[in-house]
N, C-alpha and C positions, 0 to 999 in steps of 0.2 A: 578564263581560268580564275581570275580574281573574283568574278561574280559567284562562281561555283564554290570557291573557298569561303566566301562570305556567307553564302547560303548554308553551307555545312556547319560553320561556326554558330550561326543563329539556331540551327536545328539542334546542335549539341547543347547549347545553353538552355533552350526550351526543354529538352529532355532531362537535363540535370535538375532544372527547376521542378518539373513534374515529379521526378524521382524523390527529390528532397521532401516535397509535400506529401507524397504517398508513404514515405518512410516513417512519418509520425504515427505511432501507435498501431496496435491491433484492435479491432472492434470485437468486444466480447459481450456475452449476455450474463447479467448479474441477477441473482435472486436472493433476497434476504430471507433466511430461514427462521432463525430465532436468536435470542440474546447470548447463546453459547455459554462461555465461562465468565461473561461480564457480570458485574455486580452493581447494585444501586449506587448512584452518585448524584446527590442533590436533585432527586426526582426523575433521573433518567438512568439507563444502564450504560456503563462504561467499561471498556476492555475488549476482549476478543469476541466477535460475533461469529455465528455460523452462517455461511452463505454458499451458494453454488455459483461457480464461474464456468460458463459453458458446460453446465451440468455436472461439474466435478466439485465434490465437497471441499470447501476451503475455509480458512479463517480470515477475517477482515477486521480492520481497525478504523473507526470512523474519524475523519478529520473535519467533518461538516456538521456542526451543531445547528446550522441555520435551516436545514431541510428535514422535515419529518417523514418517516416511512412506516409501513405496516408489515406484519409477518406475511410472508408469501409474496410480497411485492417484487416485481421484476422490471428491469429496464436494460437498455443498451448503454455500454460505457466504452470509452476509449481507454485502453490499457497503456499508460505512458511509462516509459523507462526513464532512468536518470538522464540519458542522452536526449530524450525527447523534451524533457522539462528544461534542461540547460539550453536546448536549441529553440525554446520559445513556444512549446506546445500550449494549447489552450486549456489549461487546468481551471478548476473552479475558482481558485483564489489567485490573485496576482502576487508575484514576488518569488523569484527563484530561491532567495535566502530563507523564506518561510518553509519551503519544502526541504531545504537542507537542515534546518533546525528540527522540523518534524521527523525527518529521516534519522537524525541522531537520536532523538527520543524513542522512535520506533525500534531502533537497534537495542535499546535497553529493555524492551518488553519481554523478550524470549525467556530470560532468566528470572523475570519478576513474578510475584504472586498476583492472583486476580485483583486483590485490593490495591496493590501498588500500580498495576496496569491502569486501574481506574484513575488514579492520581495523575499518571503520565498522560492519559487521554484528556483529562481536564486541562493540562498544560498545552497540549496540542490544539484543543478547541480554541483556547485563548490566543495562541499564536496566529491561527488562521482568521479568527474573528474576535478581536480584543473585546473583553467584557462580556462574552457570550454566556459564560457559566461561572459560578462561584468557584474559587480555588482555595482548597484547604492548604495549610502550611506546607505539606509535602509537595502538592501540585505546584504551589508558588515557587518552591525551591527548584523543581525540575524546570519550570518556566524560566527562572532566572539563569540557570545553567545553560539552557538552550539558546537564550537570547543575549548572552554576555559578549557576543562578537566572535567567539572562538569556533562556532559551528556554522557560520554563515555560508561556508563553501564545502561543507561536509559531503563527501562522495558516498551516496547511499545506493549505488548501483548494485551492490551485492546484498542489499538489505531488503528492499521493497520495490513495488510498482504502485503507481497511482491509477485508480479506476475512477475516471471522471465521467459522470453521467452525460448522455447526449440524447435529447436536449438537456440543458443544465438543470432544470427543476424537476426532472423525471425521477430522480432518486438521489441518494446521498453519495458524496465522494468518499471512497474507501481507500485505505492503504492496505496492501496485501503482501505477504512475504515473497521475496524472489524465489526462495526455496521453502516449500511448506514443511514445517517441522513434522517429523515422524512421531506419532503418538507413542507414549511409553508402553502401552499394551502391545504394540507391534514389536518393540525391542524385546520385551519379555518373551513373546512368542518365538522370536528368532533365536534368542539365547536358549530357550527350552529345546527347540529343534536341533540346535548345534549340540546340546548336551546328549540328546538321543543318538545322534550320529556318533558321538564320541563313545557312548556305551556300546553301540552295535559293533564298533571296530576294536573293542578290547579283546585281546586273545582269550580263548576259552579255556 
């Protein structure tokens, strides 16, 4: 009986270990489409890029200045969540605090203009790979705010996911919103349709 109990315990531990390993990330196909709404920043484009993730139009934000890519380039990536990264997932750059700092900065991009997003991206690039790109005063300010120690444990679970290329050099590592923002044109269309419904229901 003791042997059976021991065997069951070993089997359960092995299963838990396999499950924990398998729980890390979904594998997705990423294709870089174009520079989207990004703007020139010290010889490169910085800001939101257009990409397809498993064939779905998405916006992405590059945290990887060290890898070059071309329009139309496609690769496989691990889609890491906050829990994955905290749990030790194999991201492109080492250091959980780096992703917390970048996550806080990424949370600032939704309401920012394209030019400000470029400055934020300059800060993110330098968090991940110090000295990788020149920082303007605004980028330096964002960098200083992100790295002053108050955002080292920022919970970005509701903000973004990390798309880490596999193998590592096959593409850039991207940050992508947990919830993709609805374009303003869609909101306008929706409000217009609601207006039509309102008109049709007015008493004659």
